[in-house]
N, C-alpha and C positions, 0 to 999 in steps of 0.2 A: 845391459838392454832390456831386461826384468826389471831393475831397480828405475830405470827412467820410465816405464810403463805405469807403474805403481804411483811415480811422482806426477801425473798429468792429471788434471781436474775431472771429475766423471761430467759427461755432457748433461744440461741442464733438461728437466722434464718437458715433455709437449706443453704447448698451449693450453690451456681448459677447453678453447673451443674443439679441439681435436683429442683430446683422451678419450679412451673409451668410453662410455657412459657419463660423461661430463657434461653441462648443460650448456651454452652461451645464454641463458636467459639466468640472469641475475634475479629480476624482480618483476611479477606478475602484477594488475591491476585491474578491476572492473570500476567501469564510470559507467553513473551515479555509482559511490561503494554503498550508500544508503538514498534511497527514494523511496515514495510513497503515491500510490493509485489508487483507485475505487472500484469496488467491487465492480465487474465485469470489463475495465477497462486493461488497455495494455502499455507496454512501456518496452523500449527495446533498451537493452544494455550493452556496452562497447568493451571487450577484453584485450587489454596490451598486454605486451612484453617489452621488458628493457634489458639491455646488456650492463656489464658492469661498470662500464663508463655513464649509463642514462640514456643511451642512443635508444630511439624506438627499435624492436627485434621486428624487421618486417616478416619474413616468412615464416606464418607458422598456422598450425593445425589447434584449432578450439572446438572442444567439446562442452557441454553444457548440462549441468547438473541442477535440482533443486531441491532443496532438503528440506523438512520441518512436516509439518499435518500435511494430509493427503487433498482436503477441499480447501486450502487457503488458494493454490493456484499451480500454475506451473510455466515452465520453460521451454523452449522448443530449441530447434538446433541453429537458429539465428542469432539466439538470445533474445529474445521476444517474452515478453512475463504476461501473464495474465492475469489478472484478480480472479479467484473465484469467490472467498469469503472471507470476513477480516479473520485476521491474525498476521504473522510475520513469516515469508519465504526466505530461507537462506539461499541464494545462490552460487554455486559454484561453478567455476571455470577451467577446465584443465588444459592446460597450452604446453602443446609440443612443438619443436624447431622442424619444420619437414627436413632438415639436414639431418638430424638423429639427435641423441642426445636426451639424458631424463626431461619430462615433463615438468613444469611449475603450478603451482594451485594460484588461483584469487579468489575474493569470497565478498560478496554484496549482499546485502541485507534490503528486501521490500516489503514495506509495512502495505498492507492491503487493507483501507479503509471502507468504511458502508457510505453507500449512495445515501445522500442526503433527502429528506423526508420531501415525498415528492404530493401526499395527499394523507388526507385525514378522515379517519370514519367519527361521529361524534352517535351516542346514544346516550340515554333516550333522544327521542327527536319531535320535544311538543311542539304545539302548533298554536297551545294557550293556554294561558295561565291564568288564574282569579288574583286579584290584588289580596297581597298577603303569602300569595302560597310560594312555596320553596323547591329545588329539587336540585340534586347534584348532578351535571352533566359528565360524561368520560368520553374523553376524544384520544385518540388512538392513533400515531403517526406509521404511515407506511412510504418504505421507497419505492421509486419505481418498477424496481424488478420484485417487490410484495414483500420484501424483510423488513419484518419489523424495526418501529426507532423506538428510540427512549429520550426524542429530546422534550426539551419542557415544553409545554402548551401554555400561551402566553392568551388569555381572553381578555374582550374589551366590548362593549354596549355602547353604541349609538346614542342611546338616549337613556342615561343611570336613573334619569327621575322616573321613569317609567317602567325599567327593568336593569337591575344592576345584576354585575355578576362577580363574584370574589376571583383570586387566580388559581385556586382548585377547583373552578369549575361548578360556583354555587351559586346558582340564578333564583334573584329573591322578584318577583313582582311587585312593583311599589305601587303603581296608579293605572288605570286604563290607558290604552293607547297602543301604538305599534311601536315595535323595537328590533333593532336586528343586532344580533349578537356572532361576533368573529372570532375563531378561534385560530390561530397561527402557530406553528412548528416549523420551524426551517424556511425552507423558500413555499412552504405549502402553506394553504389557508383556506376554512370553511364557513360560509355565513349561514345564520338560522336566523330566518324573519319569521 
């Protein structure tokens, strides 16, 4: 009888979902895995878990974390990322099955971009030049949230025969008359008459 018991095969191990400490989650992802938003904007991320045959695992609890710099942004408990300053945020979702088992992690990356140029300051702001006189104007772009921008500034004169301007802002009075200069950067422009 003892010999007969030794000859019987051992029972199979329990399925992965019921083994202590095992997780029914085989793969976890964040959607979108890579995204970009502007400073001050927000974006909702979604965390998904899949079982070993690729089906979405429905009953999970998700905790969200952001790593990277402290100023680039944050993520709340619902997966909403808010852009704070230019840079990159790595977002991690810790996904746990509510029925038990180990948690799975997923990571996504959010790039926070500066807001576009919304206004330009120009200095100096001459109201009159004499024929032959020349000076350099400095245009500085700013975003709507007053962040300094470094967009290239394009200059134009509506009457180059009266007042010419180069790409670096050098203005030269050519002849008597009136002319309007326009500085443009991004979506913003500034006119000087």
